[in-house]
N, C-alpha and C positions, 0 to 999 in steps of 0.2 A: 458237546453237542455237533456233529458233522450237518457240513453246510456245502450244498454245493459252490464252487469257485465260479462257477457261471453266472449261477443267481447273485451273488454278489457284484461281481461286475454289471448287471444289468442295471442292480441296483443304485449302483456309483454312476454310470450310464443316464438314468433317467434323471438322478437328483441332480447332476451339473449343469444338464439339458434344459431342467424345468419341465418335463413333459416327454411321453411316449413317443409322439409323432418324429418330434426333434432328435428324439435320441435313436430312435428306429433308423431315419434317415441316415444319422452320421455313420453310424454303425453296420446300415447296409444288411437290415435285418426289417424284423415286425413289428409294431405296436404291442400285436398282440401274444406277441412269443414274451417281447419286454414285460409286458402286464402278468402273464401267467409266470413266469422267473421270478416276478417280485410278490407273490401272493403264496409263491411256495416258499419263500423267504420267511414271509413273516408267520405264515404258520410254522415254519419251525424255528423262530425266533421265541413262538407265543406273542408279538407284540407288532405294530403296524409303524413301519418305517417311514412312511409318506402319505400325505393326505392330500386327498385327490379331490379336484373340480373341474369342473367343466372348462374353466379357463386356463388352468395351471396348475403342477403339482409341485409341493413345496414338500422337506424332510420333515416329520414331526422332532419333539425334544429329543427321542429316541434315536431317530434316525440321522438328528444331524451328528449326535457324538459319535454313530456309529462310522457316519460319512469322515470326521474327522482322524479316526483310526485307522480305518481303511485305506482312506487315498494312498498315503505315503506306503505303508506296506504292498499295495498294487501296484504300487509305481515301481518301489524297489525289484518286486517280482519282472515287472516289465525289462527294467533294466537288466535282471539276469540272464532271460529267455534274447533279450536283443544283443548282451555281450556275446551269444554264438553266432550271431547274425552277420557279423564280423567277419567270420570265417570262409563265411558266402562269398563264391566270384561275385556278384551284385547284389548288393543290399535293398533289400524288400519289406514292406511293412508300408503304413502309415503316416503318411505325416499331416500334423494341422499346423498351420501358420493360421494368427490374428494382425489383420491389417488394415489400414484406414484405407478408403475409397480413394484416394490418392495414389497409393501404392500399387492397389488394383490395377487402376486405370493407368499408370503412367511408369511403373517399375516393374511390375511381374508378366504382362507382355511379350519383354523382349528374354525371359527368362527361363518361364515356364514350360511354354512347346520343346526347346534343346533340352530341356534337364529332363522330364519325363520321356524323350526320346533316347537319351543316354541310360537313364535307371526305370527299363518298361514294369519293373515288378515291384516301383514303388507307388502309392495312392496317395495323390496329394489335396488335400481339406482346405479348402482358404474357407476362413469368414472375417468378414468384413464390418465393422464397426469403429465408431470414432472414437466413443471411453476407451481412456487407458484399463488395461485391464490385466489381473493378476492370470497369466498365463498358465499356469500350473492347475490355479485354482478352475479354468476355465477347458482345461482340458486341453489343451494346447501346446505341443510342444517347444514353439518359439512365437515371434511376432514380431511386426516391422512396425519400427516407431521415429521421429526424430530425437536427437540425443536430449534437447530440456525433457522431455517427457520418460527420460530412460530412469528406471529404478537403480541407486549405486553397487548393488549386487547382482547385478547381470554383464554377462561376456555380450559385448557388440561388436559387432562387424559390419563395416561398409555395404551398401548395397545403390544399386543404382545409380545416379549420375550425383556428382559430390557438391555440385555449388546448383542451386537453383534459384528460381527469381519470382516473386509475385509479380503480376502484370495487370495493371487496369486494361479495361476496353471496351469499346461503345463501335455501335453501326455507325455507316458512315450517313444513315439518317436523320440518326440523333443526334450525331456531332453539327449538321448540315441545319437542323433546326434551332439545338439548345445553345450552338458554339462549343467550342473545345476548349476546356482546359487549358492554364496557363500555370497554373501551380496548386498543390496538392489542398490546399485551402479555398480555391474554385469551388473545389467537388462539394459542399455545403452548401451551394447555391445550384445541384444537380439531384438528378432522382439517381441514385444511388441503389442498385440490389443485394442486399448484405446476407450475409450468413449466419444460422448460430448453431450452436454446439447442444447437444442430448441435455448435459450440466445445463442448458439453459443461458453460458454468456455467448455474448457476442462480440468477436475480436474486432477492434478498431483496424483501421487500415493503416499500414504503415508505410513511411515512403524516408527514402535518403538520399544525400544528393552533396557531396562538395564536406561532408563532416558533418553537414544539418540533417537531422533524423525528426520526424514528425509521427504524429497518430493521431487520424482523422476518424471523426465518429458520426459519417453522415447518415442522413436518412433519406427513406424511399421508398417507393409506392410498394413494395415483396421484399419477403423474409421466407428464407428457407432454411430448412435442417439443414445440416452439413453430413454430407454422406450422397443418400440415394436421392435427393431433392435439387444437387447444386445442377444437374444437366439445364433443371426449368429455369434457374437463373440463366444458365447462359443463351438457352432458347430465346429467355425474354429477350436480352440484351442484343441478339441476334436481330429479334423484331422490332428494336426500335424505343424498347420502354426505358432503358436506360442503360448505367454506366457497371459493369460487373466487374469484379476483383479479386485473381483466381490464378493457379501455377500458369507460368510464361508456358510450361511443354500443356499444358489441355489447353490452352488458346489456341496456342500455334498454328493450328489444320484453318481452325476461323480465319484467320492472319492470311494465310496461303489462299482463302479462296475467296478472298475481301471481303468476308461476311459480316466482320469486324476490323476496326483498325484501333493500333496500339494508342492508349493515354497516358501522356507524363510519362513516356518510354525511361528519360533520363534519373527521374526518380524511383524507379523499381528496385526492390530493395532483394538483394543476394543473402541468401542462408542456407548450412550445411545440409546435405542430402541427407537420407534418411539411412536405417541399421538396424539391420537381422541382430535380434537379441534373444537370449533366453539361458536361463539361471545358469551359475558356476558352479552349484555345487552338487550339479546331479549328472550321473552317467549321461552323455550326447548318445542318442538312438541313432541308429545306423543311417534310418534315411536322413535323421537331419543331419550328420556327418557329412553324408554324402552331397547335401545341397550347399551346406557352408563348404565342402571342397569345391566344388560347382562355380557359385559366383565370385570367389577368390578366383579362381582360375579367370574366371569372364572379366575380373576388373579389368578396366585399362591400365596399361603403362605395369 
C-alpha cells in the first residue's frame, strides 16, 4: 500500500495537537490542507484514524495504534535528515520548547532575542504550560523545568539564574491597613492571594530562616490558576487586596516602583534554578544543539 509521507506527517501533527487549527498554526500551514491530507490517508487505508467533533479531534483505536508505531519511525527520519543539517554553515529548522510561565517570563527574554539573531535560520516555537508533559509525545524537542520535576532519563542543562527565591509582598496601603506580618504564622490572619496548579493542587507557602523551615497554608479572597492568571494576583496585590507569594525576580519591578513592599524577607526560601532538559536516548537535532551550545556559552563563569 502506497501512502504519501506528507499525509502521515499531517496525521501525526493533528493527533498530537488535538485539532486541525492548532496543528496548522504550529506547522505554518492551513487547517484545510491538513484535513485534506488526513482524508486522503484514511481513503488509502480504508479506515478512519481520527474522530472529529466540533470541540476536539482524537485518534480512533486504529489511529492510536498507527500513531504509536509512526511517531518513533518519523522521529528517526527527522534525525537522519537533521544529521545532514549539521554540515550546514548555519543550523536551520524548528526548535520546539515546552516551558512553564515563570521560564517564559524570567529566563527566556534574556536568551531568545540574541539566540535568534545568532541563528536566523532557526524558528523557535515556545509552548507555555505548567503541567509536566512527555516532551516527545507533545512534539517538543526540549523543555524547561525545575530539578524536582525532571525525569531520570533526561539530560539536564542549567539555564537562567542558578539560585532563585520566592518572595512575599503586599502594597503599602494594605500593610498600613492590616499591619506587617512579623512571622510567617502571622499570615494566617492576613488576606493571602493563592495559586492553584492545573492538577488541582494548591502549593503551600514555604519559608525558612536559620535552619527553621515552615510550610504555611493561608486563606484569602482570591485563588488563581498558576500560569496565565498569575498577573491577576499581582495586580490584586498592587491594588491592596492582599499578600502575594511569587518569584522574587517577578516581583522586583514592583518593589523598585514602590507598588509593592517585601514582606518577611529574612524568611524567603532559596532554591536552585531551572534546567533545559531533553531525552538522552535520541539524536540531538541541530537547532536544539545550537541552543544548548548558546546557553552554555551565555552561562556566567
